[in-house]
C-alpha positions as CSV (number, residue, x, y, z in Angstrom):
1,M,-24.0,15.1,-98.2
2,E,-20.6,16.6,-96.7
3,S,-17.3,14.9,-98.0
4,N,-15.4,12.1,-96.0
5,S,-12.7,14.3,-95.4
6,T,-14.8,17.0,-94.0
7,V,-16.8,14.7,-92.0
8,S,-13.8,12.7,-90.5
9,L,-12.5,16.0,-89.3
10,A,-15.6,16.9,-87.5
11,L,-15.8,13.6,-85.9
12,S,-12.1,13.7,-84.8
13,K,-12.7,17.5,-83.1
14,G,-15.9,16.0,-81.4
15,G,-14.0,12.8,-80.3
16,K,-11.1,14.8,-78.7
17,K,-13.7,16.2,-76.5
18,R,-15.0,12.7,-75.4
19,T,-11.7,11.0,-75.0
20,G,-8.2,11.7,-73.8
21,Y,-7.1,8.1,-74.3
22,A,-6.7,8.1,-78.2
23,S,-4.6,11.2,-77.9
24,T,-0.8,11.4,-77.9
25,R,-0.5,13.1,-74.8
26,A,-2.6,10.5,-73.0
27,R,-0.8,7.7,-74.3
28,L,2.5,8.9,-73.5
29,A,1.7,9.8,-70.1
30,I,0.6,6.1,-69.4
31,L,3.4,4.6,-71.2
32,G,5.9,7.0,-69.5
33,S,4.2,6.0,-66.1
34,T,4.9,2.3,-66.9
35,L,8.2,2.9,-68.1
36,L,9.2,4.9,-64.8
37,T,7.7,2.6,-62.5
38,G,9.7,-0.5,-64.4
39,V,12.7,1.2,-64.6
40,C,12.6,2.0,-60.7
41,Y,11.8,-1.6,-59.8
42,C,14.2,-3.2,-62.1
43,L,16.9,-0.9,-60.7
44,V,16.0,-1.1,-56.9
45,Q,16.0,-5.1,-57.6
46,W,19.7,-4.7,-58.9
47,L,20.6,-2.4,-56.2
48,Q,19.5,-4.9,-53.3
49,T,19.9,-8.5,-54.8
50,G,22.9,-7.9,-57.4
51,E,20.5,-9.0,-60.4
52,I,17.3,-8.4,-62.0
53,A,15.6,-11.7,-62.1
54,D,12.2,-10.8,-64.1
55,A,13.9,-8.1,-66.6
56,W,12.2,-9.9,-69.6
57,F,8.8,-9.6,-67.9
58,V,9.2,-5.9,-67.3
59,G,10.3,-5.4,-70.9
60,M,7.7,-7.6,-72.6
61,L,4.8,-5.9,-70.5
62,T,6.1,-2.7,-71.5
63,G,5.9,-3.5,-75.0
64,A,2.5,-4.9,-74.7
65,T,1.4,-1.9,-72.9
66,A,2.9,0.2,-75.9
67,I,1.3,-2.1,-78.6
68,L,-2.2,-1.7,-76.7
69,L,-2.0,2.0,-76.4
70,H,-1.3,2.1,-80.1
71,G,-4.2,0.0,-81.3
72,V,-6.7,2.0,-79.1
73,K,-5.5,5.2,-81.3
74,A,-5.5,2.9,-84.5
75,L,-9.4,1.6,-83.6
76,F,-10.3,5.5,-82.9
77,D,-8.8,6.7,-86.2
78,Y,-10.7,3.9,-87.9
79,L,-14.0,4.7,-86.2
80,V,-13.5,8.1,-87.4
81,H,-12.9,7.6,-91.0
82,R,-14.8,4.6,-91.7
83,G,-17.7,4.8,-89.2
84,F,-19.5,7.5,-91.2
85,E,-19.4,5.4,-94.3
86,Y,-21.2,3.2,-92.3
87,Y,-23.9,5.1,-91.0
88,G,-24.2,7.1,-94.2
89,F,-25.0,3.4,-95.8
90,V,-27.8,2.5,-93.2
91,T,-29.3,5.9,-92.4
92,P,-32.2,7.3,-94.7
93,K,-30.8,9.3,-97.4
94,S,-33.2,12.2,-96.6
95,D,-31.1,13.0,-93.4
96,P,-27.5,12.8,-94.0
97,E,-26.7,14.2,-90.9
98,Q,-27.9,11.3,-88.9
99,G,-24.7,9.5,-89.6
100,L,-22.6,11.9,-88.2
101,R,-24.8,11.8,-85.3
102,E,-25.0,8.2,-84.9
103,C,-21.0,8.1,-85.3
104,E,-20.4,10.6,-82.4
105,R,-22.6,8.6,-80.4
106,L,-20.6,5.5,-81.1
107,L,-17.2,7.3,-80.0
108,A,-18.7,9.2,-76.9
109,S,-20.0,5.5,-75.7
110,A,-16.6,3.5,-76.6
111,F,-14.4,6.2,-75.8
112,N,-16.0,7.5,-72.7
113,V,-13.1,9.2,-70.6
114,R,-14.9,8.4,-67.2
115,N,-15.8,5.1,-67.7
116,M,-12.4,4.1,-69.2
117,T,-10.6,5.9,-66.2
118,A,-12.9,3.8,-63.8
119,A,-12.3,0.7,-65.6
120,G,-8.4,1.2,-65.8
121,L,-8.5,2.0,-62.0
122,L,-10.4,-0.8,-60.8
123,Y,-8.7,-3.5,-63.3
124,G,-5.2,-1.8,-62.5
125,L,-5.6,-1.9,-58.7
126,G,-7.1,-5.6,-58.7
127,V,-4.0,-6.8,-60.8
128,G,-2.0,-4.5,-59.1
129,S,-2.2,-6.1,-55.7
130,A,-1.2,-9.4,-57.2
131,P,2.1,-9.2,-55.0
132,F,0.5,-8.9,-51.8
133,M,-1.9,-11.7,-52.5
134,L,0.8,-14.1,-53.7
135,G,3.6,-13.2,-51.2
136,T,5.8,-12.1,-53.9
137,W,9.0,-10.3,-52.8
138,S,8.0,-11.1,-48.9
139,S,11.7,-10.2,-48.0
140,S,11.6,-6.2,-49.5
141,A,8.6,-4.0,-49.0
142,R,10.4,-1.6,-51.4
143,L,10.3,-4.1,-54.0
144,R,6.8,-5.3,-53.6
145,L,5.6,-1.8,-53.7
146,L,7.4,-0.9,-56.9
147,L,6.3,-4.3,-58.4
148,C,2.7,-3.3,-57.5
149,A,3.1,0.1,-59.0
150,F,4.2,-1.2,-62.2
151,L,1.4,-3.8,-62.5
152,C,-1.0,-1.0,-61.7
153,S,0.5,1.2,-64.4
154,V,0.3,-1.6,-67.0
155,N,-3.1,-3.0,-66.2
156,F,-4.7,0.7,-66.0
157,A,-3.9,0.7,-69.8
158,T,-5.3,-3.0,-70.2
159,G,-8.6,-1.6,-68.2
160,V,-8.7,1.7,-70.2
161,A,-8.3,-0.4,-73.4
162,F,-10.3,-3.2,-73.0
163,Y,-13.5,-0.9,-71.8
164,G,-13.4,0.6,-75.3
165,L,-13.1,-2.8,-76.9
166,V,-16.2,-4.4,-74.9
167,I,-18.5,-1.3,-75.3
168,F,-17.5,-1.5,-79.4
169,F,-18.5,-5.2,-79.3
170,I,-21.8,-4.6,-77.3
171,H,-22.7,-2.0,-79.9
172,S,-21.8,-4.3,-82.7
173,F,-24.8,-6.6,-82.2
174,R,-26.6,-3.2,-82.9
175,L,-24.5,-2.0,-85.9
176,G,-25.1,-5.7,-87.4
177,R,-29.0,-5.2,-87.0
178,L,-29.0,-2.3,-88.7
179,V,-27.3,-3.3,-91.7
180,N,-30.1,-4.1,-94.4
181,V,-28.4,-7.2,-96.5
182,D,-28.6,-7.2,-100.2
183,F,-28.9,-10.8,-100.9
184,W,-27.1,-10.6,-104.2
185,Q,-24.4,-8.1,-103.1
186,R,-23.4,-8.8,-99.5
187,Q,-20.2,-7.1,-99.5
188,N,-21.1,-3.4,-99.1
189,R,-19.2,-0.6,-97.0
190,A,-21.4,-1.3,-93.6
191,I,-20.4,-4.8,-93.7
192,A,-16.7,-4.0,-94.5
193,F,-16.6,-1.6,-91.7
194,L,-18.4,-3.8,-89.1
195,L,-16.0,-7.1,-90.1
196,G,-12.9,-4.8,-90.5
197,A,-13.5,-3.3,-86.8
198,T,-13.9,-6.7,-85.3
199,R,-10.8,-8.1,-87.1
200,R,-8.5,-5.4,-86.0
201,I,-9.9,-5.6,-82.6
202,S,-9.5,-9.5,-82.2
203,L,-5.9,-9.4,-83.7
204,L,-4.9,-6.6,-81.3
205,A,-6.4,-8.7,-78.4
206,S,-4.5,-11.7,-79.5
207,V,-1.4,-9.9,-79.8
208,Y,-1.5,-8.3,-76.4
209,V,-2.9,-11.4,-74.8
210,S,0.1,-13.3,-76.2
211,V,2.9,-10.8,-75.2
212,S,1.6,-10.4,-71.5
213,F,0.9,-14.1,-70.9
214,S,4.4,-14.9,-72.1
215,S,5.9,-12.4,-70.0
216,L,4.8,-14.3,-67.0
217,L,7.0,-17.0,-67.8
218,F,9.9,-14.8,-66.9
219,S,8.2,-13.3,-64.0
220,V,8.6,-14.0,-60.3
221,F,5.0,-15.1,-60.0
222,P,4.0,-19.0,-59.7
223,V,2.2,-19.6,-63.0
224,A,2.8,-23.5,-63.6
225,G,0.1,-25.0,-65.9
226,L,-1.9,-21.6,-65.6
227,I,-0.5,-20.4,-69.1
228,I,-2.4,-23.5,-70.9
229,V,-5.7,-22.5,-69.1
230,Y,-5.6,-19.0,-70.1
231,S,-4.3,-19.4,-73.5
232,I,-7.3,-21.7,-74.5
233,F,-9.9,-19.2,-72.7
234,A,-8.2,-16.3,-74.6
235,V,-8.4,-18.0,-77.9
236,L,-12.3,-19.0,-77.4
237,V,-12.9,-15.5,-76.3
238,I,-11.1,-13.7,-78.9
239,L,-12.6,-15.9,-82.0
240,A,-15.9,-15.5,-80.3
241,S,-15.4,-11.7,-80.4
242,L,-14.5,-12.1,-84.4
243,V,-17.6,-14.4,-85.2
244,I,-20.7,-13.1,-82.9
245,P,-20.8,-9.6,-84.5
246,A,-21.7,-11.1,-87.9
247,V,-24.4,-13.3,-86.5
248,P,-26.7,-10.5,-87.2
249,I,-25.8,-10.1,-90.7
250,A,-25.9,-13.9,-91.1
251,R,-29.2,-14.4,-89.6
252,Q,-30.4,-11.6,-92.4
253,T,-29.0,-13.8,-95.3
254,G,-30.3,-16.9,-94.0
255,I,-33.8,-15.5,-93.9
256,A,-33.5,-14.1,-97.3
257,K,-31.9,-17.1,-98.6
258,A,-34.6,-19.5,-97.1
259,D,-37.2,-17.0,-98.7
260,A,-36.0,-17.0,-101.9
261,L,-35.5,-20.7,-102.0
262,S,-39.0,-21.0,-100.9
263,G,-40.5,-18.9,-103.6
264,I,-38.2,-20.6,-106.2
265,D,-39.4,-24.1,-104.9
266,A,-43.1,-22.6,-105.3
267,Q,-42.6,-21.8,-109.1
268,L,-40.8,-25.1,-109.9
269,Q,-43.7,-27.0,-108.4
270,A,-46.3,-24.9,-110.4
271,E,-44.1,-25.2,-113.7
272,F,-43.8,-29.1,-113.2
273,T,-47.4,-29.5,-112.7
274,R,-48.2,-27.5,-116.0
275,I,-45.8,-29.3,-117.7
276,I,-47.0,-32.7,-116.6
277,A,-50.6,-31.6,-117.4
278,G,-50.1,-30.7,-120.8
279,L,-47.2,-32.7,-122.5
280,E,-48.8,-32.1,-126.0
281,S,-49.2,-28.5,-125.6
282,A,-47.3,-26.2,-128.3
283,D,-45.6,-24.2,-125.4
284,E,-44.0,-27.3,-124.3
285,N,-40.4,-26.0,-125.0
286,V,-40.9,-22.7,-123.5
287,R,-41.8,-24.4,-120.4
288,L,-39.0,-26.6,-120.1
289,D,-36.7,-23.9,-120.7
290,R,-38.2,-22.0,-117.8
291,L,-38.0,-24.8,-115.7
292,Q,-34.2,-25.2,-116.3
293,T,-33.7,-21.5,-115.7
294,L,-35.5,-21.8,-112.2
295,I,-33.6,-24.8,-111.5
296,L,-30.4,-23.1,-112.4
297,V,-31.5,-19.7,-110.2
298,R,-32.1,-22.1,-107.4
299,E,-28.7,-23.8,-107.4
300,K,-27.2,-20.2,-107.7
301,I,-29.2,-19.3,-104.4
302,D,-28.4,-22.5,-102.7
303,S,-24.5,-21.8,-103.1
304,I,-24.7,-18.4,-101.9
305,R,-22.9,-18.3,-98.4
306,T,-24.7,-17.5,-95.2
307,W,-21.8,-16.0,-93.4
308,P,-20.1,-12.9,-94.8
309,F,-16.7,-13.9,-94.1
310,R,-13.8,-13.9,-96.8
311,L,-10.4,-14.8,-96.9
312,K,-9.4,-11.8,-94.6
313,T,-11.3,-12.8,-91.9
314,V,-10.3,-16.7,-92.3
315,G,-6.8,-15.4,-92.2
316,S,-7.3,-13.3,-89.1
317,A,-8.9,-16.4,-87.2
318,G,-5.7,-18.4,-88.1
319,G,-3.4,-15.8,-86.9
320,I,-5.3,-15.3,-83.7
321,I,-5.2,-19.2,-83.0
322,L,-1.4,-19.3,-84.0
323,I,-0.3,-15.9,-82.2
324,S,-2.2,-17.1,-79.2
325,S,-0.7,-20.4,-78.7
326,V,2.8,-18.7,-78.5
327,P,2.8,-18.5,-74.9
328,V,2.0,-22.1,-74.5
329,A,4.9,-23.0,-77.1
330,L,7.3,-21.1,-75.1
331,E,6.3,-22.4,-72.0
332,F,7.0,-26.0,-73.2
333,A,10.4,-24.7,-74.9
334,L,11.3,-23.5,-71.5
335,E,10.6,-26.5,-69.8
336,R,12.5,-28.5,-71.9
337,L,15.5,-26.1,-71.8
338,L,15.2,-25.9,-68.0
339,A,15.2,-30.0,-67.8
């Protein structure tokens, strides 16, 4: 089997042919467009009104875009370097090249340039039209157009990134079903890869949502009350994305656990029946020892957790809730200050 470094190099070369959005050039181009439109919007606003009413909004959204683009690159690198370990674990040992092929398919699907571009354009144009739909800057067509351009650039990046994240989550259900759960050793490379990827994506999404939602509090858009609703919705969706990919693994573990308990219970009943039927037998002590052993094994099996979550996942869930609550806390704090 090829070494991990050789495979990672092959995957990264193949991946570059399939996606431009994990490359430094593409990320700098999107971030540069966001900075340019944001600076132009702020400059024209200052020249026309003598102030910049939403400078924090522009700065925070630009920062959120940078975080998101960095997250896309980090996810790509994670899939390249750790994806082969996953597929090497779940594919037949007789065909080691299958792991490489499967990993390339995952990268080609989650980082499809054409589909990511289409998603970015649709989402960018949809959100970018908000100033027209909400009547923002009705007194200045130039400011309205510049704000539209800035929002289009920001949300183009959002659409590109979230397309890749959503496609990976769709694939994660299949990835979870491919894992052959070892009942006595559930923490293997395949499970570690899957849970590690979903944990990273969920944390990235929570940070981006938190910063972008918080920025709306400093914008010229009317957002009263919407921040709480959107934040709660975002928390539920992100937590679900953290938990749902583990469902196939938990299901396999639950079935294996139920089968093992059923087998132990049958043996316990048989041993108990033999002991009752032959209390005067010479091997009574042997049977009692076997009964105690079966009871201990049953207790051990019954104590095994079905869900594969460990401290990192629990900590991530807590971090998601805490990070996603920042916009709500900030909204209350601003309301108190303004009052």
